[in-house]
N, C-alpha and C positions, 0 to 999 in steps of 0.2 A: 748374474755375474758373467762375463765373456773372459776367458784367459786365452790370452793371443800369445803363443810360444812363437818366438822368431829366432831367427840364425843360418849360419851358413850350414850346409850339408856335412852330417858328421859330428854335429854338436850333442845331439840327444834330444830331439826335439820330440821325436815320434815316441821315443822311450817314455820322457817324461809325461807325454799325453797321457798314454796307456797307463802309467803309473798314479797319475791324478785320477783317472777315472776308475781307475780300481777303488782308491781310497775316498772318493767322493760321491758318494751315492745319489743317483739321479743325476749324475752329470756325464754328459755323452759329447763326443769327439765329434764337429761337425765342419761341412765344408758347405759353399753354396748348393750344390748340386743334391747336398743332403736336404736342405730347408725346403728348394722351391721344385716341387714335380716337375719334370719335362725340361729342368734348365741346361742340364748339358746337351740335351737334343738340341738347343738351340744355335749351337756352333755352325751348325749348317746353314744358318740364315744370317750368319755373320756377327752373332752375339759373341762376345769375347769370354772364352773359357779358359780359367786359370791365369788369371790377369788383375791387375790394380782396378779395372772395373768391377771385376766379379767379387772382388774383396769390399768395393763400396755398397754391393747388394747387400752382401752377407752384413754389414754393419746396421745397415738401415733395417734389414727384417729382424735384428737381434732388438735394435732399439724400438720397436713396435712390439715386439712379442715377448720379450724379456727371458726370464728363465737361466739356467746355469748351462755353460756350456765350455768346451776347450777347442780353441781353433789350431790345428797344427798347421803352422805358417798360416800368415795374415797379410795383411796391409802393406806391413814394411818390406816383405819379401816381395811382392808385386813392384815396389817403387824402386826397391835395391836392384832387380833382374830385368827393369823394363827401361826404356828410355823415355823418363816421365819428365815433361816440362815442369817448370818450378811450380807454375801456379797450379797444377793436378796436383803437386805433393803437397802444399799448404791445404788444398781443400781437403784434400785425405786424411792429413793428420787432425786438421778441424773437425772433419765428420767423426774421428775415433773420438776426439774429445767432446764433442757434442753427444756422441752416444750414450754416455755415462756408465757405470757398471763396468767397464772395462780394466782387467789387469793385465798388462804388458809383462811380460818375462823372454829377457832377450839371452839367450844360453851362446855362450862362447866358447873357445878352447884355442890355445897356440896351434900353429900349423901343423908341426909335428904331430900332434895327438890327433887332430882331425885326418889327416894323410895317412896314418895308422889304421884310423878306425874305418875310413871310406876312401881306397885306393884311387878311384876316378880323379882325385886332388894329385896326384902324383905330377910332379912337375910343372903345379899352376900355381907357385906360391905368390907370385905376384897379384893374379887374379883374385885368389883367395885373399888376400891383404887388401885390395879395394873394396871386396864384398863387405869385409870384416868393416873396415872404417866407416862404409856407409850404414852399417847396421847399427853401431855405437853413434853416428851423427844424428840418426833418425830416432834411435830411443831417449838421447839426450834432449831431443827436441819436443819428443812426445812428454817428457818430463816435466819441461817448460811449460807446455800447456796444460798440464795439471792432472796427467794421466797416470797413475802410479804405475812405477817400472820397478823392475828388479832385473838385474845384472847377474848371472852366475858363470863362473869359471869352472865347466863342469871337467876340466883335466883333474882338479882338486878333491874330488868327492866321487864315491860312487853313486850310479845312478839311484838306486835306493833310498839313498839320502838326500837327494835333489827335491824331490818331491816333497818330504818332510819340511825342508829349509824353506822351499816355495810356500807352503802354505802357512808356516810360523812367521814370516816374514811379511805376508799379505794379510795376515789375522783373519785366516779362513780355518775353521775346524778340522782337524784332521782325523 
């Protein structure tokens, strides 16, 4: 199973990833550069690193090898933060749906909460709202494609409770 944790900066993705990892034995936090030796070095040859292309490779790798892992940021972030044509977006979402055994967790919080947690957002509310709206749209699209999704407002519960609620909602033994 691949848990993909998405959301804007300051919503608690890394905190949730670390908490889930601590509570789910044998689960690792992964990024493509962790899965494929030498991948990060390929940037010097034009291979896109930290992009939607990297996320596609991660999904294909997961589909081939299976296992249980946590992805702190994933394909939706690549789509939200990049200028991606609609055809590429649909292909990426289809790849997620075809990969199977994916659980998408979208964390969100109101701007005031995020700006308090992450001062880099100060004065950037309109940009934040655009990003948050894109994450919501893409999460809903994933649900339409049959990908189990979970949306959590992290401003309403302590970090420690989020991992418990995620496992409970997704039917994963905690």
